[in-house]
Wavefront OBJ file of the C-alpha trace (Angstrom):
o trace
v -50.234 -64.548 -27.386
v -51.917 -61.086 -26.280
v -51.303 -61.634 -22.633
v -47.695 -62.511 -23.625
v -47.334 -59.517 -25.315
v -48.822 -57.596 -22.809
v -46.523 -58.952 -20.369
v -43.227 -58.027 -22.666
v -44.656 -54.624 -23.082
v -45.121 -54.113 -19.393
v -41.514 -55.301 -18.539
v -40.304 -53.078 -21.500
v -42.150 -49.960 -19.709
v -40.777 -50.987 -16.263
v -37.339 -50.739 -17.763
v -37.692 -47.813 -19.659
v -38.999 -45.688 -16.864
v -35.985 -45.755 -14.475
v -33.837 -45.050 -17.530
v -35.913 -42.005 -18.760
v -36.081 -40.737 -15.192
v -31.990 -41.228 -15.076
v -31.675 -39.081 -18.334
v -34.019 -36.714 -17.288
v -32.017 -36.142 -13.628
v -28.847 -36.012 -15.683
v -30.424 -33.307 -17.785
v -31.813 -31.341 -14.832
v -28.366 -31.651 -12.943
v -26.543 -30.451 -16.044
v -28.883 -27.795 -16.948
v -28.685 -26.657 -13.036
v -24.704 -26.766 -13.363
v -24.553 -24.244 -16.342
v -27.291 -22.386 -14.436
v -25.117 -22.244 -11.417
v -22.240 -21.267 -13.291
v -24.075 -18.649 -15.122
v -25.360 -16.938 -11.924
v -21.784 -17.019 -10.480
v -20.521 -15.361 -13.700
v -23.209 -12.771 -13.212
v -22.475 -12.138 -9.691
v -18.868 -11.210 -10.836
v -18.343 -7.568 -11.288
v -18.058 -6.846 -14.681
v -15.314 -4.360 -16.282
v -16.667 -1.133 -17.138
v -14.297 -0.965 -19.995
v -13.337 2.848 -18.865
v -10.058 3.874 -18.342
v -8.692 3.891 -14.848
v -6.670 7.499 -13.652
v -4.483 6.560 -11.299
v -2.944 9.938 -9.997
v 0.782 9.633 -8.893
v 3.892 11.437 -7.129
v 6.824 9.174 -8.116
v 7.952 6.947 -5.518
v 9.443 3.482 -5.316
v 7.152 2.967 -2.548
v 4.865 3.032 -5.675
v 7.051 0.805 -7.559
v 3.934 -2.620 -7.331
v 1.854 -0.005 -9.428
v 4.833 0.417 -12.043
v 5.765 -3.198 -12.589
v 1.808 -3.599 -12.713
v 1.848 -1.024 -15.720
v 5.062 -1.910 -17.328
v 4.854 -5.787 -17.296
v 1.176 -5.302 -18.749
v -0.552 -6.856 -15.623
v -3.771 -4.706 -15.597
v -3.963 -5.022 -19.900
v -4.069 -8.709 -18.745
v -7.384 -8.172 -16.995
v -8.607 -6.211 -19.850
v -7.775 -2.774 -17.848
v -6.725 0.609 -19.421
v -4.713 2.401 -16.664
v -3.052 6.132 -17.063
v -0.643 7.065 -14.465
v -0.845 10.722 -14.160
v 1.845 12.496 -12.298
v 1.036 15.021 -9.650
v 1.735 16.126 -6.129
v -2.300 16.808 -5.357
v -3.337 13.381 -6.096
v -5.642 12.961 -2.892
v -7.619 16.013 -3.561
v -7.765 15.085 -7.621
v -9.363 11.456 -6.474
v -11.712 13.428 -3.767
v -13.183 15.974 -6.670
v -13.394 13.368 -8.894
v -10.486 13.904 -11.981
v -8.545 10.809 -10.855
v -9.985 7.053 -9.524
v -6.943 6.080 -7.411
v -4.210 7.209 -5.562
v -1.495 5.859 -3.833
v -0.631 7.789 -0.461
v 0.574 7.916 2.999
v -2.841 6.976 4.939
v -2.522 10.253 7.130
v -3.105 11.943 4.017
v -6.167 10.330 3.097
v -7.473 10.018 6.758
v -8.284 13.654 7.357
v -10.437 13.767 4.059
v -12.404 10.670 4.936
v -12.920 12.119 8.678
v -14.372 15.026 7.125
v -16.958 13.027 4.865
v -15.163 13.658 1.528
v -15.298 11.250 -1.260
v -12.399 8.670 -0.800
v -11.826 5.604 0.714
v -9.538 2.606 1.546
v -9.014 -0.169 -0.694
v -5.785 -1.686 -0.021
v -2.417 -1.530 1.853
v 0.552 -0.778 -0.749
v 3.398 -1.662 1.599
v 4.457 -2.443 5.315
v 6.307 -1.415 7.375
v 7.099 2.137 7.088
v 10.669 2.481 6.043
v 11.200 6.079 7.489
v 14.184 6.906 9.842
v 16.099 9.503 11.577
v 19.430 10.220 9.424
v 22.113 12.747 10.799
v 25.777 13.259 10.702
v 27.767 10.287 11.600
v 29.462 12.746 13.991
v 26.405 13.866 15.651
v 26.420 14.200 19.316
v 23.254 12.353 19.611
v 23.384 9.244 22.090
v 19.533 8.847 23.440
v 16.201 10.150 22.307
v 16.120 13.112 24.810
v 19.110 14.499 22.751
v 16.756 15.819 20.132
v 15.142 18.018 22.189
v 14.259 21.373 20.415
v 16.775 20.291 17.570
v 15.501 21.171 14.175
v 14.596 18.177 12.288
v 13.818 18.002 8.638
v 10.382 15.738 7.713
v 7.662 15.822 5.312
v 4.656 17.208 7.590
v 3.603 17.144 10.973
v 0.573 14.344 9.184
v 3.301 12.286 7.992
v 2.810 8.834 9.422
v 6.941 8.582 10.283
v 6.900 11.849 11.661
v 3.565 11.453 13.951
v 4.776 7.837 14.884
v 8.415 9.580 15.849
v 6.690 12.824 17.298
v 4.179 10.527 19.839
v 7.624 8.042 20.763
v 9.718 11.062 22.144
v 6.513 12.782 23.830
v 4.777 9.934 25.256
v 8.542 8.244 26.416
v 10.828 10.847 26.474
v 9.062 14.147 27.316
v 11.239 15.352 24.314
v 9.744 17.534 21.372
v 11.997 18.848 18.412
v 11.149 21.463 15.963
v 9.983 20.098 12.484
v 11.167 21.711 8.943
v 8.618 20.658 6.850
v 10.798 19.641 3.614
v 10.128 16.905 0.713
v 12.806 14.026 0.983
v 15.111 15.546 -1.768
v 14.980 18.841 0.298
v 15.416 17.727 3.218
v 18.643 15.728 2.388
v 19.979 18.768 0.765
v 19.501 20.729 3.983
v 21.387 18.066 5.534
v 24.070 18.575 3.454
v 24.328 22.507 4.081
v 24.052 21.499 7.992
v 20.819 23.890 8.049
v 18.833 20.952 9.705
v 20.883 19.044 12.504
v 18.729 15.656 11.161
v 16.298 14.227 8.699
v 13.435 12.040 8.929
v 13.772 10.431 5.368
v 12.020 7.288 3.528
v 13.504 4.748 1.299
v 15.285 5.242 -1.003
v 16.505 8.470 0.193
v 17.850 7.159 3.175
v 19.762 4.525 0.913
v 20.838 7.445 -1.038
v 22.130 9.313 2.144
v 23.828 6.651 3.193
v 25.938 6.524 0.035
v 27.336 9.813 0.464
v 30.896 9.748 2.006
v 33.401 12.830 3.049
v 36.611 13.460 1.086
v 38.329 10.644 2.631
v 35.693 8.567 1.522
v 34.100 7.942 4.790
v 30.654 7.801 4.981
v 28.803 11.105 5.992
v 25.392 9.852 7.534
v 24.157 7.235 9.358
v 20.581 5.986 10.923
v 19.880 5.936 14.479
v 16.799 4.585 17.074
v 15.144 2.435 14.189
v 15.536 -0.970 15.509
v 19.151 -1.744 13.672
v 21.375 0.599 15.320
v 23.104 1.459 18.539
v 23.550 4.956 19.567
v 24.653 5.087 22.939
v 27.445 2.318 22.503
v 25.757 0.050 25.111
v 25.806 -2.872 22.857
v 22.355 -3.100 22.805
v 20.014 -2.230 19.656
v 17.967 0.795 20.237
v 14.072 0.205 19.904
v 12.310 2.150 16.732
v 11.281 5.517 17.383
v 8.346 4.826 14.654
v 7.615 1.692 16.101
v 7.081 -2.312 15.233
v 6.192 -2.910 11.515
v 4.183 0.293 11.568
v 1.917 0.509 8.178
v 2.664 2.612 5.228
v 1.311 3.740 2.204
v -2.296 2.653 1.048
v -4.283 2.447 -1.862
v -7.195 4.823 -1.687
v -10.019 5.344 -4.373
v -12.886 7.702 -5.426
v -16.004 6.290 -3.445
v -18.318 6.833 -6.673
v -15.839 4.896 -8.363
v -15.858 1.615 -5.838
v -19.264 1.476 -6.173
v -19.907 2.011 -9.875
v -17.111 0.356 -11.043
v -16.234 -2.481 -8.360
v -15.392 -4.652 -11.238
v -12.307 -2.352 -12.044
v -11.257 -1.665 -8.781
v -11.002 -5.352 -7.812
v -9.546 -6.449 -11.187
v -6.840 -3.198 -10.472
v -5.830 -4.739 -7.026
v -5.369 -8.598 -8.322
v -3.117 -6.783 -10.778
v -1.281 -5.353 -7.835
v -1.112 -8.677 -5.840
v 0.555 -10.245 -8.943
v 3.135 -7.197 -9.017
v 3.904 -7.631 -5.533
v 4.842 -11.292 -5.927
v 6.971 -10.479 -8.895
v 8.809 -7.836 -6.675
v 9.291 -10.225 -3.615
v 10.915 -12.834 -5.530
v 13.466 -10.615 -6.194
v 13.239 -6.881 -5.408
v 16.782 -6.558 -7.278
v 16.280 -8.203 -10.385
v 17.783 -6.013 -13.330
v 14.157 -5.388 -14.537
v 12.697 -4.525 -11.160
v 15.553 -2.030 -10.832
v 14.985 -0.620 -14.195
v 11.242 -0.145 -13.891
v 12.258 1.935 -10.393
v 15.025 3.889 -11.957
v 12.144 5.075 -14.981
v 9.621 6.576 -12.706
v 12.075 7.510 -9.509
v 15.508 9.844 -9.992
v 17.928 8.641 -7.174
v 20.944 6.615 -7.991
v 20.783 2.676 -9.097
v 22.593 1.895 -6.029
v 20.228 3.300 -3.409
v 17.322 1.485 -5.477
v 19.244 -1.820 -4.728
v 20.033 -0.958 -1.331
v 16.073 -0.039 -0.450
v 14.151 -2.272 -2.573
v 14.372 -5.323 -0.200
v 13.231 -2.964 2.693
v 9.956 -2.702 0.754
v 7.374 -5.406 2.227
v 4.761 -4.727 -0.423
v 1.266 -6.193 0.536
v -2.547 -5.918 -0.314
v -3.780 -6.783 3.464
v -4.536 -3.612 5.214
v -3.272 -2.849 8.930
v -6.458 -1.955 10.109
v -5.520 -1.165 13.651
v -2.692 0.112 12.401
v -4.244 2.182 10.050
v -6.737 3.444 12.793
v -3.929 4.292 15.553
v -2.982 6.741 13.233
v -6.209 8.200 12.823
v -6.118 8.343 17.018
v -2.993 10.344 16.438
v -4.569 12.789 14.428
v -7.601 13.051 16.715
v -5.045 13.700 19.521
v -2.933 16.424 17.574
v -6.384 18.106 16.892
v -6.249 17.803 12.771
v -9.299 15.690 12.817
v -12.314 15.239 15.466
v -13.681 11.794 15.539
v -11.853 8.522 14.609
v -13.524 7.034 12.022
v -12.602 3.635 12.681
v -13.292 0.423 10.090
v -15.062 3.384 8.307
v -11.918 4.485 6.522
v -12.251 1.006 4.690
v -13.771 0.561 1.749
v -16.836 -2.404 2.703
v -16.369 -3.688 -0.792
v -12.811 -5.063 -0.138
v -13.836 -6.824 3.292
v -12.897 -10.463 2.946
v -10.289 -9.077 0.559
v -7.897 -6.769 1.892
v -9.136 -6.416 5.281
l 1 2 3 4 5 6 7 8 9 10 11 12 13 14 15 16 17 18 19 20 21 22 23 24 25 26 27 28 29 30 31 32 33 34 35 36 37 38 39 40 41 42 43 44 45 46 47 48 49 50 51 52 53 54 55 56 57 58 59 60 61 62 63 64 65 66 67 68 69 70 71 72 73 74 75 76 77 78 79 80 81 82 83 84 85 86 87 88 89 90 91 92 93 94 95 96 97 98 99 100 101 102 103 104 105 106 107 108 109 110 111 112 113 114 115 116 117 118 119 120 121 122 123 124 125 126 127 128 129 130 131 132 133 134 135 136 137 138 139 140 141 142 143 144 145 146 147 148 149 150 151 152 153 154 155 156 157 158 159 160 161 162 163 164 165 166 167 168 169 170 171 172 173 174 175 176 177 178 179 180 181 182 183 184 185 186 187 188 189 190 191 192 193 194 195 196 197 198 199 200 201 202 203 204 205 206 207 208 209 210 211 212 213 214 215 216 217 218 219 220 221 222 223 224 225 226 227 228 229 230 231 232 233 234 235 236 237 238 239 240 241 242 243 244 245 246 247 248 249 250 251 252 253 254 255 256 257 258 259 260 261 262 263 264 265 266 267 268 269 270 271 272 273 274 275 276 277 278 279 280 281 282 283 284 285 286 287 288 289 290 291 292 293 294 295 296 297 298 299 300 301 302 303 304 305 306 307 308 309 310 311 312 313 314 315 316 317 318 319 320 321 322 323 324 325 326 327 328 329 330 331 332 333 334 335 336 337 338 339 340 341 342 343 344 345 346 347 348 349 350 351
């Protein structure tokens, strides 16, 4: 009897051991799963809870910023964002008074090349929409006809001015005289005939094309923009600014990126969501309304120009490095920073 009981005990133990082992294994796997999830959460950059200051100069090229703000895409991610209007946003970011600025990349490449406290974290849009605008009766048929003309443009370091100047010099041995004016002033200079043409960006291009003379005919046209035929030979002229050149970038204080990486990444996530909303219907009434809230141009100019604004967070690194080389060539900076232009923390995310 004792022998029989002993046999049953051995059998019961044999059956129980695998069950215990299986339970223990399941317990261990579950624990490891929870542990790995905890580790993943702990590896994700946390939000700081601090306000993000964006130094901004109003432009429909920054429409994704305004849409993200107005539609609560920042707040949805736990971010508090303040948009401060200023014409010296790059200096504010370099000095630490602001965290982020949307800007023409050539205005940021220079301080980066000089070792200042700013870096490029994301593209805003591609392509650059700046083109030559001139009166419809202007006697300009070929790029060489622009030689020695006074042409309004933002600055010698404006991306479009650099690209158009380089193309004219390299391909047509032609140089024009730049009259540095902001877009609104450039359009006014065209109206007064104090310049022969202007390098304008959207929505000011669209605004110029809406202007008519006393007979209701258009006063201005665009030229050498990849869409027009200046000399009437039946062929579309190449865009002097290049094929899909990169436009504005999102730029941040390097200390902000280092110390508040979670904030910076969540900010770009919100911008990417705003991009998708805009691109789905760039002339939707709510999108146009948001643009008009920030930029003082006619509603129809916004409607005509918004579809041209190709919002994206993905950096055109080669195009931007090319701009840096142009700045080297013109003597603005001594050395091309190359990939040092871009925040390494965003490699694999925006570049």
